[in-house]
All heavy atoms as a GROMACS GRO file, in nm:
protein
  494
    1MET      N    1  -2.669   0.662  10.099
    1MET     CA    2  -2.797   0.719  10.097
    1MET      C    3  -2.858   0.660   9.971
    1MET      O    4  -2.814   0.667   9.862
    1MET     CB    5  -2.786   0.868  10.078
    1MET     CG    6  -2.919   0.935  10.081
    1MET     SD    7  -2.894   1.114  10.083
    1MET     CE    8  -3.000   1.172   9.951
    2THR      N    9  -2.968   0.597   9.990
    2THR     CA   10  -3.048   0.541   9.891
    2THR      C   11  -3.169   0.622   9.852
    2THR      O   12  -3.234   0.684   9.936
    2THR     CB   13  -3.113   0.399   9.930
    2THR    OG1   14  -3.064   0.372  10.058
    2THR    CG2   15  -3.070   0.294   9.834
    3LYS      N   16  -3.184   0.646   9.715
    3LYS     CA   17  -3.298   0.726   9.668
    3LYS      C   18  -3.414   0.635   9.638
    3LYS      O   19  -3.398   0.530   9.595
    3LYS     CB   20  -3.256   0.803   9.543
    3LYS     CG   21  -3.170   0.916   9.564
    3LYS     CD   22  -3.176   1.008   9.441
    3LYS     CE   23  -3.028   1.038   9.397
    3LYS     NZ   24  -3.037   1.113   9.278
    4LYS      N   25  -3.525   0.693   9.660
    4LYS     CA   26  -3.654   0.624   9.616
    4LYS      C   27  -3.667   0.646   9.467
    4LYS      O   28  -3.623   0.746   9.425
    4LYS     CB   29  -3.773   0.681   9.692
    4LYS     CG   30  -3.777   0.653   9.840
    4LYS     CD   31  -3.903   0.718   9.904
    4LYS     CE   32  -3.894   0.702  10.058
    4LYS     NZ   33  -4.003   0.772  10.116
    5PRO      N   34  -3.722   0.547   9.388
    5PRO     CA   35  -3.728   0.562   9.249
    5PRO      C   36  -3.806   0.682   9.202
    5PRO      O   37  -3.780   0.735   9.085
    5PRO     CB   38  -3.795   0.434   9.197
    5PRO     CG   39  -3.801   0.349   9.316
    5PRO     CD   40  -3.764   0.427   9.436
    6ASN      N   41  -3.902   0.729   9.272
    6ASN     CA   42  -3.995   0.836   9.226
    6ASN      C   43  -3.953   0.974   9.290
    6ASN      O   44  -4.021   1.072   9.275
    6ASN     CB   45  -4.137   0.805   9.258
    6ASN     CG   46  -4.160   0.800   9.411
    6ASN    OD1   47  -4.067   0.791   9.492
    6ASN    ND2   48  -4.294   0.777   9.436
    7GLN      N   49  -3.831   0.980   9.353
    7GLN     CA   50  -3.790   1.111   9.419
    7GLN      C   51  -3.717   1.183   9.309
    7GLN      O   52  -3.637   1.142   9.229
    7GLN     CB   53  -3.697   1.070   9.528
    7GLN     CG   54  -3.663   1.190   9.621
    7GLN     CD   55  -3.578   1.138   9.742
    7GLN    OE1   56  -3.520   1.031   9.738
    7GLN    NE2   57  -3.568   1.235   9.837
    8THR      N   58  -3.745   1.323   9.302
    8THR     CA   59  -3.679   1.408   9.215
    8THR      C   60  -3.570   1.462   9.271
    8THR      O   61  -3.554   1.507   9.391
    8THR     CB   62  -3.791   1.529   9.182
    8THR    OG1   63  -3.902   1.474   9.141
    8THR    CG2   64  -3.726   1.631   9.092
    9ASN      N   65  -3.455   1.475   9.199
    9ASN     CA   66  -3.327   1.532   9.231
    9ASN      C   67  -3.337   1.684   9.204
    9ASN      O   68  -3.316   1.724   9.084
    9ASN     CB   69  -3.218   1.458   9.168
    9ASN     CG   70  -3.079   1.518   9.203
    9ASN    OD1   71  -3.068   1.632   9.266
    9ASN    ND2   72  -2.980   1.443   9.165
   10ALA      N   73  -3.356   1.765   9.306
   10ALA     CA   74  -3.377   1.905   9.280
   10ALA      C   75  -3.248   1.973   9.226
   10ALA      O   76  -3.255   2.058   9.141
   10ALA     CB   77  -3.407   1.969   9.417
   11GLN      N   78  -3.142   1.924   9.257
   11GLN     CA   79  -3.012   1.986   9.208
   11GLN      C   80  -3.002   1.957   9.055
   11GLN      O   81  -2.959   2.040   8.981
   11GLN     CB   82  -2.889   1.920   9.283
   11GLN     CG   83  -2.758   1.989   9.244
   11GLN     CD   84  -2.752   2.137   9.289
   11GLN    OE1   85  -2.821   2.182   9.393
   11GLN    NE2   86  -2.677   2.214   9.212
   12GLN      N   87  -3.043   1.840   9.010
   12GLN     CA   88  -3.033   1.805   8.876
   12GLN      C   89  -3.140   1.886   8.793
   12GLN      O   90  -3.109   1.929   8.681
   12GLN     CB   91  -3.067   1.652   8.854
   12GLN     CG   92  -3.058   1.598   8.714
   12GLN     CD   93  -2.924   1.609   8.654
   12GLN    OE1   94  -2.816   1.596   8.719
   12GLN    NE2   95  -2.912   1.630   8.522
   13VAL      N   96  -3.256   1.906   8.849
   13VAL     CA   97  -3.359   1.977   8.783
   13VAL      C   98  -3.301   2.134   8.767
   13VAL      O   99  -3.321   2.185   8.650
   13VAL     CB  100  -3.490   1.983   8.866
   13VAL    CG1  101  -3.590   2.077   8.806
   13VAL    CG2  102  -3.546   1.843   8.855
   14ARG      N  103  -3.249   2.184   8.867
   14ARG     CA  104  -3.192   2.333   8.860
   14ARG      C  105  -3.091   2.328   8.740
   14ARG      O  106  -3.079   2.431   8.675
   14ARG     CB  107  -3.127   2.368   8.992
   14ARG     CG  108  -3.233   2.401   9.099
   14ARG     CD  109  -3.160   2.459   9.224
   14ARG     NE  110  -3.266   2.465   9.336
   14ARG     CZ  111  -3.253   2.374   9.433
   14ARG    NH1  112  -3.161   2.282   9.447
   14ARG    NH2  113  -3.345   2.382   9.532
   15LYS      N  114  -3.003   2.234   8.740
   15LYS     CA  115  -2.889   2.227   8.642
   15LYS      C  116  -2.954   2.226   8.499
   15LYS      O  117  -2.916   2.289   8.406
   15LYS     CB  118  -2.803   2.114   8.665
   15LYS     CG  119  -2.688   2.101   8.570
   15LYS     CD  120  -2.593   1.985   8.601
   15LYS     CE  121  -2.484   1.972   8.506
   15LYS     NZ  122  -2.393   1.861   8.542
   16GLN      N  123  -3.056   2.135   8.483
   16GLN     CA  124  -3.121   2.129   8.349
   16GLN      C  125  -3.198   2.258   8.309
   16GLN      O  126  -3.184   2.297   8.199
   16GLN     CB  127  -3.217   2.005   8.358
   16GLN     CG  128  -3.150   1.876   8.348
   16GLN     CD  129  -3.252   1.756   8.368
   16GLN    OE1  130  -3.365   1.785   8.400
   16GLN    NE2  131  -3.205   1.636   8.325
   17ASN      N  132  -3.260   2.318   8.407
   17ASN     CA  133  -3.325   2.444   8.380
   17ASN      C  134  -3.231   2.554   8.344
   17ASN      O  135  -3.260   2.632   8.254
   17ASN     CB  136  -3.408   2.490   8.502
   17ASN     CG  137  -3.524   2.413   8.525
   17ASN    OD1  138  -3.568   2.328   8.438
   17ASN    ND2  139  -3.586   2.421   8.644
   18GLN      N  140  -3.117   2.555   8.408
   18GLN     CA  141  -3.010   2.654   8.381
   18GLN      C  142  -2.960   2.634   8.238
   18GLN      O  143  -2.940   2.725   8.161
   18GLN     CB  144  -2.901   2.645   8.488
   18GLN     CG  145  -2.804   2.761   8.474
   18GLN     CD  146  -2.702   2.757   8.598
   18GLN    OE1  147  -2.670   2.646   8.635
   18GLN    NE2  148  -2.657   2.868   8.638
   19LEU      N  149  -2.927   2.511   8.209
   19LEU     CA  150  -2.883   2.474   8.072
   19LEU      C  151  -2.980   2.513   7.959
   19LEU      O  152  -2.948   2.562   7.861
   19LEU     CB  153  -2.846   2.329   8.062
   19LEU     CG  154  -2.712   2.290   8.134
   19LEU    CD1  155  -2.699   2.136   8.130
   19LEU    CD2  156  -2.595   2.359   8.071
   20SER      N  157  -3.109   2.486   7.984
   20SER     CA  158  -3.209   2.511   7.884
   20SER      C  159  -3.243   2.666   7.858
   20SER      O  160  -3.279   2.706   7.760
   20SER     CB  161  -3.336   2.438   7.921
   20SER     OG  162  -3.405   2.494   8.028
   21ALA      N  163  -3.202   2.740   7.967
   21ALA     CA  164  -3.222   2.883   7.956
   21ALA      C  165  -3.110   2.952   7.876
   21ALA      O  166  -3.134   3.060   7.832
   21ALA     CB  167  -3.226   2.943   8.097
   22GLN      N  168  -2.999   2.884   7.855
   22GLN     CA  169  -2.894   2.941   7.781
   22GLN      C  170  -2.929   2.936   7.632
   22GLN      O  171  -2.970   2.829   7.588
   22GLN     CB  172  -2.771   2.866   7.808
   22GLN     CG  173  -2.715   2.883   7.957
   22GLN     CD  174  -2.589   2.802   7.974
   22GLN    OE1  175  -2.546   2.720   7.902
   22GLN    NE2  176  -2.538   2.815   8.102
   23PRO      N  177  -2.891   3.041   7.555
   23PRO     CA  178  -2.915   3.041   7.404
   23PRO      C  179  -2.814   2.947   7.347
   23PRO      O  180  -2.704   2.928   7.388
   23PRO     CB  181  -2.889   3.187   7.369
   23PRO     CG  182  -2.809   3.235   7.475
   23PRO     CD  183  -2.839   3.171   7.606
   24ASN      N  184  -2.860   2.871   7.242
   24ASN     CA  185  -2.776   2.786   7.183
   24ASN      C  186  -2.815   2.789   7.029
   24ASN      O  187  -2.928   2.818   6.989
   24ASN     CB  188  -2.760   2.650   7.239
   24ASN     CG  189  -2.849   2.541   7.179
   24ASN    OD1  190  -2.875   2.543   7.064
   24ASN    ND2  191  -2.891   2.447   7.264
   25ALA      N  192  -2.723   2.755   6.942
   25ALA     CA  193  -2.740   2.767   6.797
   25ALA      C  194  -2.859   2.689   6.742
   25ALA      O  195  -2.916   2.719   6.644
   25ALA     CB  196  -2.609   2.732   6.728
   26MET      N  197  -2.880   2.571   6.811
   26MET     CA  198  -2.984   2.484   6.761
   26MET      C  199  -3.130   2.539   6.776
   26MET      O  200  -3.220   2.505   6.713
   26MET     CB  201  -2.982   2.341   6.817
   26MET     CG  202  -2.854   2.269   6.787
   26MET     SD  203  -2.828   2.248   6.603
   26MET     CE  204  -2.961   2.134   6.579
   27THR      N  205  -3.139   2.635   6.868
   27THR     CA  206  -3.285   2.688   6.894
   27THR      C  207  -3.302   2.812   6.824
   27THR      O  208  -3.419   2.873   6.835
   27THR     CB  209  -3.305   2.705   7.050
   27THR    OG1  210  -3.202   2.790   7.106
   27THR    CG2  211  -3.291   2.573   7.115
   28GLU      N  212  -3.206   2.871   6.759
   28GLU     CA  213  -3.225   3.001   6.700
   28GLU      C  214  -3.310   2.982   6.565
   28GLU      O  215  -3.308   2.876   6.507
   28GLU     CB  216  -3.084   3.062   6.650
   28GLU     CG  217  -3.011   3.118   6.771
   28GLU     CD  218  -2.875   3.172   6.727
   28GLU    OE1  219  -2.867   3.204   6.614
   28GLU    OE2  220  -2.802   3.200   6.806
   29GLU      N  221  -3.385   3.081   6.525
   29GLU     CA  222  -3.471   3.078   6.419
   29GLU      C  223  -3.382   3.084   6.285
   29GLU      O  224  -3.299   3.173   6.263
   29GLU     CB  225  -3.568   3.195   6.424
   29GLU     CG  226  -3.676   3.183   6.321
   29GLU     CD  227  -3.782   3.293   6.342
   29GLU    OE1  228  -3.796   3.344   6.452
   29GLU    OE2  229  -3.847   3.320   6.239
   30PHE      N  230  -3.407   2.981   6.199
   30PHE     CA  231  -3.331   2.976   6.082
   30PHE      C  232  -3.365   3.105   5.989
   30PHE      O  233  -3.280   3.155   5.916
   30PHE     CB  234  -3.350   2.849   6.003
   30PHE     CG  235  -3.300   2.739   6.078
   30PHE    CD1  236  -3.378   2.632   6.131
   30PHE    CD2  237  -3.166   2.714   6.092
   30PHE    CE1  238  -3.329   2.522   6.193
   30PHE    CE2  239  -3.108   2.608   6.156
   30PHE     CZ  240  -3.195   2.511   6.215
   31ALA      N  241  -3.488   3.140   5.977
   31ALA     CA  242  -3.540   3.237   5.900
   31ALA      C  243  -3.464   3.376   5.916
   31ALA      O  244  -3.466   3.462   5.825
   31ALA     CB  245  -3.686   3.256   5.898
   32SER      N  246  -3.418   3.392   6.036
   32SER     CA  247  -3.348   3.531   6.070
   32SER      C  248  -3.233   3.549   5.970
   32SER      O  249  -3.189   3.661   5.962
   32SER     CB  250  -3.308   3.525   6.217
   32SER     OG  251  -3.213   3.430   6.240
   33GLU      N  252  -3.173   3.443   5.920
   33GLU     CA  253  -3.052   3.466   5.836
   33GLU      C  254  -3.083   3.462   5.682
   33GLU      O  255  -3.004   3.475   5.596
   33GLU     CB  256  -2.957   3.355   5.857
   33GLU     CG  257  -2.902   3.346   5.993
   33GLU     CD  258  -2.799   3.240   6.021
   33GLU    OE1  259  -2.755   3.180   5.929
   33GLU    OE2  260  -2.775   3.209   6.141
   34THR      N  261  -3.220   3.460   5.652
   34THR     CA  262  -3.263   3.456   5.517
   34THR      C  263  -3.283   3.595   5.463
   34THR      O  264  -3.359   3.676   5.518
   34THR     CB  265  -3.398   3.377   5.506
   34THR    OG1  266  -3.372   3.245   5.546
   34THR    CG2  267  -3.438   3.365   5.355
   35ASP      N  268  -3.222   3.622   5.344
   35ASP     CA  269  -3.240   3.754   5.280
   35ASP      C  270  -3.350   3.740   5.182
   35ASP      O  271  -3.332   3.670   5.077
   35ASP     CB  272  -3.102   3.793   5.212
   35ASP     CG  273  -3.105   3.920   5.147
   35ASP    OD1  274  -3.214   3.996   5.145
   35ASP    OD2  275  -3.003   3.974   5.090
   36VAL      N  276  -3.454   3.796   5.216
   36VAL     CA  277  -3.582   3.784   5.139
   36VAL      C  278  -3.564   3.837   5.000
   36VAL      O  279  -3.605   3.772   4.898
   36VAL     CB  280  -3.695   3.864   5.201
   36VAL    CG1  281  -3.825   3.856   5.115
   36VAL    CG2  282  -3.723   3.803   5.336
   37ASN      N  283  -3.488   3.954   4.980
   37ASN     CA  284  -3.469   4.004   4.845
   37ASN      C  285  -3.380   3.915   4.766
   37ASN      O  286  -3.407   3.901   4.645
   37ASN     CB  287  -3.404   4.147   4.855
   37ASN     CG  288  -3.499   4.253   4.915
   37ASN    OD1  289  -3.631   4.244   4.889
   37ASN    ND2  290  -3.453   4.340   5.000
   38GLN      N  291  -3.287   3.859   4.821
   38GLN     CA  292  -3.197   3.760   4.746
   38GLN      C  293  -3.279   3.643   4.703
   38GLN      O  294  -3.270   3.592   4.586
   38GLN     CB  295  -3.081   3.715   4.838
   38GLN     CG  296  -2.990   3.622   4.760
   38GLN     CD  297  -2.871   3.580   4.845
   38GLN    OE1  298  -2.865   3.598   4.963
   38GLN    NE2  299  -2.779   3.519   4.782
   39VAL      N  300  -3.368   3.588   4.788
   39VAL     CA  301  -3.450   3.471   4.745
   39VAL      C  302  -3.542   3.517   4.637
   39VAL      O  303  -3.557   3.434   4.536
   39VAL     CB  304  -3.534   3.421   4.865
   39VAL    CG1  305  -3.637   3.322   4.829
   39VAL    CG2  306  -3.443   3.368   4.978
   40ARG      N  307  -3.601   3.626   4.644
   40ARG     CA  308  -3.698   3.680   4.530
   40ARG      C  309  -3.615   3.691   4.401
   40ARG      O  310  -3.673   3.644   4.295
   40ARG     CB  311  -3.751   3.811   4.562
   40ARG     CG  312  -3.856   3.804   4.670
   40ARG     CD  313  -3.924   3.938   4.695
   40ARG     NE  314  -4.031   3.926   4.796
   40ARG     CZ  315  -4.049   4.011   4.895
   40ARG    NH1  316  -3.990   4.124   4.893
   40ARG    NH2  317  -4.145   3.993   4.980
   41GLN      N  318  -3.494   3.741   4.411
   41GLN     CA  319  -3.408   3.756   4.287
   41GLN      C  320  -3.376   3.620   4.231
   41GLN      O  321  -3.388   3.594   4.104
   41GLN     CB  322  -3.289   3.832   4.319
   41GLN     CG  323  -3.194   3.868   4.205
   41GLN     CD  324  -3.064   3.931   4.234
   41GLN    OE1  325  -3.041   3.951   4.351
   41GLN    NE2  326  -2.991   3.972   4.132
   42GLN      N  327  -3.341   3.523   4.314
   42GLN     CA  328  -3.310   3.385   4.265
   42GLN      C  329  -3.432   3.315   4.203
   42GLN      O  330  -3.426   3.250   4.095
   42GLN     CB  331  -3.261   3.306   4.382
   42GLN     CG  332  -3.115   3.350   4.423
   42GLN     CD  333  -3.062   3.274   4.549
   42GLN    OE1  334  -3.158   3.216   4.622
   42GLN    NE2  335  -2.938   3.275   4.578
   43ASN      N  336  -3.554   3.351   4.267
   43ASN     CA  337  -3.672   3.281   4.202
   43ASN      C  338  -3.711   3.351   4.068
   43ASN      O  339  -3.742   3.283   3.977
   43ASN     CB  340  -3.787   3.317   4.296
   43ASN     CG  341  -3.782   3.222   4.422
   43ASN    OD1  342  -3.713   3.129   4.427
   43ASN    ND2  343  -3.865   3.265   4.526
   44GLN      N  344  -3.684   3.474   4.058
   44GLN     CA  345  -3.703   3.549   3.923
   44GLN      C  346  -3.624   3.485   3.817
   44GLN      O  347  -3.649   3.462   3.715
   44GLN     CB  348  -3.689   3.697   3.935
   44GLN     CG  349  -3.801   3.764   4.010
   44GLN     CD  350  -3.773   3.911   4.023
   44GLN    OE1  351  -3.660   3.959   4.013
   44GLN    NE2  352  -3.884   3.993   4.052
   45GLN      N  353  -3.482   3.472   3.855
   45GLN     CA  354  -3.385   3.415   3.762
   45GLN      C  355  -3.427   3.276   3.722
   45GLN      O  356  -3.410   3.235   3.605
   45GLN     CB  357  -3.243   3.415   3.825
   45GLN     CG  358  -3.188   3.566   3.836
   45GLN     CD  359  -3.058   3.565   3.907
   45GLN    OE1  360  -3.018   3.470   3.971
   45GLN    NE2  361  -2.989   3.682   3.909
   46SER      N  362  -3.460   3.202   3.817
   46SER     CA  363  -3.505   3.065   3.802
   46SER      C  364  -3.622   3.053   3.701
   46SER      O  365  -3.633   2.972   3.605
   46SER     CB  366  -3.535   2.986   3.934
   46SER     OG  367  -3.596   2.861   3.906
   47GLU      N  368  -3.723   3.137   3.725
   47GLU     CA  369  -3.843   3.146   3.639
   47GLU      C  370  -3.806   3.188   3.494
   47GLU      O  371  -3.855   3.131   3.394
   47GLU     CB  372  -3.937   3.243   3.690
   47GLU     CG  373  -4.040   3.183   3.790
   47GLU     CD  374  -4.115   3.059   3.738
   47GLU    OE1  375  -4.174   3.074   3.627
   47GLU    OE2  376  -4.126   2.958   3.808
   48ALA      N  377  -3.721   3.285   3.481
   48ALA     CA  378  -3.678   3.327   3.353
   48ALA      C  379  -3.598   3.219   3.277
   48ALA      O  380  -3.632   3.202   3.160
   48ALA     CB  381  -3.586   3.449   3.365
   49LYS      N  382  -3.513   3.142   3.344
   49LYS     CA  383  -3.451   3.028   3.279
   49LYS      C  384  -3.543   2.920   3.236
   49LYS      O  385  -3.527   2.856   3.134
   49LYS     CB  386  -3.345   2.971   3.363
   49LYS     CG  387  -3.216   3.062   3.388
   49LYS     CD  388  -3.110   2.993   3.471
   49LYS     CE  389  -2.993   3.096   3.490
   49LYS     NZ  390  -2.897   3.030   3.582
   50LYS      N  391  -3.644   2.893   3.327
   50LYS     CA  392  -3.743   2.794   3.292
   50LYS      C  393  -3.821   2.831   3.168
   50LYS      O  394  -3.842   2.747   3.081
   50LYS     CB  395  -3.844   2.781   3.406
   50LYS     CG  396  -3.814   2.660   3.491
   50LYS     CD  397  -3.932   2.622   3.574
   50LYS     CE  398  -3.977   2.727   3.686
   50LYS     NZ  399  -4.077   2.677   3.779
   51GLN      N  400  -3.855   2.959   3.157
   51GLN     CA  401  -3.934   3.000   3.047
   51GLN      C  402  -3.851   2.995   2.914
   51GLN      O  403  -3.902   2.963   2.815
   51GLN     CB  404  -3.987   3.146   3.067
   51GLN     CG  405  -4.100   3.147   3.163
   51GLN     CD  406  -4.154   3.282   3.203
   51GLN    OE1  407  -4.107   3.372   3.147
   51GLN    NE2  408  -4.252   3.290   3.298
   52GLN      N  409  -3.724   3.036   2.937
   52GLN     CA  410  -3.632   3.031   2.809
   52GLN      C  411  -3.611   2.890   2.776
   52GLN      O  412  -3.610   2.866   2.644
   52GLN     CB  413  -3.500   3.103   2.851
   52GLN     CG  414  -3.395   3.110   2.747
   52GLN     CD  415  -3.270   3.168   2.800
   52GLN    OE1  416  -3.246   3.186   2.919
   52GLN    NE2  417  -3.185   3.211   2.706
   53ASN      N  418  -3.586   2.798   2.866
   53ASN     CA  419  -3.564   2.664   2.828
   53ASN      C  420  -3.695   2.597   2.771
   53ASN      O  421  -3.679   2.512   2.678
   53ASN     CB  422  -3.524   2.584   2.949
   53ASN     CG  423  -3.369   2.620   2.983
   53ASN    OD1  424  -3.298   2.671   2.898
   53ASN    ND2  425  -3.342   2.604   3.106
   54SER      N  426  -3.808   2.637   2.825
   54SER     CA  427  -3.930   2.574   2.768
   54SER      C  428  -3.949   2.620   2.618
   54SER      O  429  -4.016   2.550   2.540
   54SER     CB  430  -4.046   2.603   2.858
   54SER     OG  431  -4.089   2.738   2.848
   55GLY      N  432  -3.908   2.739   2.583
   55GLY     CA  433  -3.922   2.786   2.450
   55GLY      C  434  -3.829   2.719   2.353
   55GLY      O  435  -3.861   2.708   2.241
   56ASN      N  436  -3.717   2.663   2.408
   56ASN     CA  437  -3.630   2.587   2.329
   56ASN      C  438  -3.651   2.435   2.318
   56ASN      O  439  -3.588   2.373   2.251
   56ASN     CB  440  -3.487   2.606   2.375
   56ASN     CG  441  -3.436   2.752   2.363
   56ASN    OD1  442  -3.482   2.828   2.278
   56ASN    ND2  443  -3.349   2.798   2.449
   57ALA      N  444  -3.759   2.398   2.389
   57ALA     CA  445  -3.781   2.248   2.398
   57ALA      C  446  -3.808   2.183   2.263
   57ALA      O  447  -3.771   2.076   2.240
   57ALA     CB  448  -3.900   2.226   2.495
   58GLY      N  449  -3.872   2.252   2.177
   58GLY     CA  450  -3.904   2.199   2.049
   58GLY      C  451  -3.792   2.190   1.950
   58GLY      O  452  -3.800   2.130   1.845
   59ARG      N  453  -3.680   2.254   1.988
   59ARG     CA  454  -3.567   2.265   1.889
   59ARG      C  455  -3.465   2.148   1.907
   59ARG      O  456  -3.364   2.134   1.832
   59ARG     CB  457  -3.496   2.390   1.901
   59ARG     CG  458  -3.580   2.515   1.873
   59ARG     CD  459  -3.505   2.630   1.870
   59ARG     NE  460  -3.586   2.760   1.891
   59ARG     CZ  461  -3.539   2.874   1.906
   59ARG    NH1  462  -3.420   2.892   1.920
   59ARG    NH2  463  -3.624   2.969   1.929
   60PHE      N  464  -3.488   2.068   2.005
   60PHE     CA  465  -3.394   1.949   2.029
   60PHE      C  466  -3.383   1.861   1.900
   60PHE      O  467  -3.479   1.820   1.857
   60PHE     CB  468  -3.418   1.882   2.157
   60PHE     CG  469  -3.389   1.953   2.286
   60PHE    CD1  470  -3.490   1.971   2.381
   60PHE    CD2  471  -3.269   2.015   2.308
   60PHE    CE1  472  -3.464   2.033   2.502
   60PHE    CE2  473  -3.241   2.100   2.420
   60PHE     CZ  474  -3.338   2.102   2.517
   61GLY      N  475  -3.255   1.824   1.870
   61GLY     CA  476  -3.241   1.735   1.759
   61GLY      C  477  -3.253   1.794   1.619
   61GLY      O  478  -3.245   1.727   1.522
   62THR      N  479  -3.274   1.926   1.621
   62THR     CA  480  -3.272   1.993   1.490
   62THR      C  481  -3.166   2.095   1.470
   62THR      O  482  -3.109   2.145   1.576
   62THR     CB  483  -3.409   2.059   1.471
   62THR    OG1  484  -3.413   2.166   1.570
   62THR    CG2  485  -3.523   1.970   1.472
   63LYS      N  486  -3.112   2.115   1.352
   63LYS     CA  487  -3.006   2.217   1.333
   63LYS      C  488  -3.056   2.329   1.238
   63LYS      O  489  -3.135   2.299   1.158
   63LYS     CB  490  -2.883   2.151   1.280
   63LYS     CG  491  -2.823   2.061   1.371
   63LYS     CD  492  -2.679   2.017   1.318
   63LYS     CE  493  -2.620   1.932   1.423
   63LYS     NZ  494  -2.496   1.882   1.388
   0.00000   0.00000   0.00000
């Protein structure tokens, strides 16, 4: 049986539709695993360290 080049294979389309309907790890939202409070805490710690280090910037090379 020869297929015409522009003919759609209905069975293949059904298979692709079925596969695309299944959940998979690549389509899940990444933000759902993000702990907002943890990110805020890390940002605060980072800011505190930045401010602390910027206060010490003028002391390099001196004892």
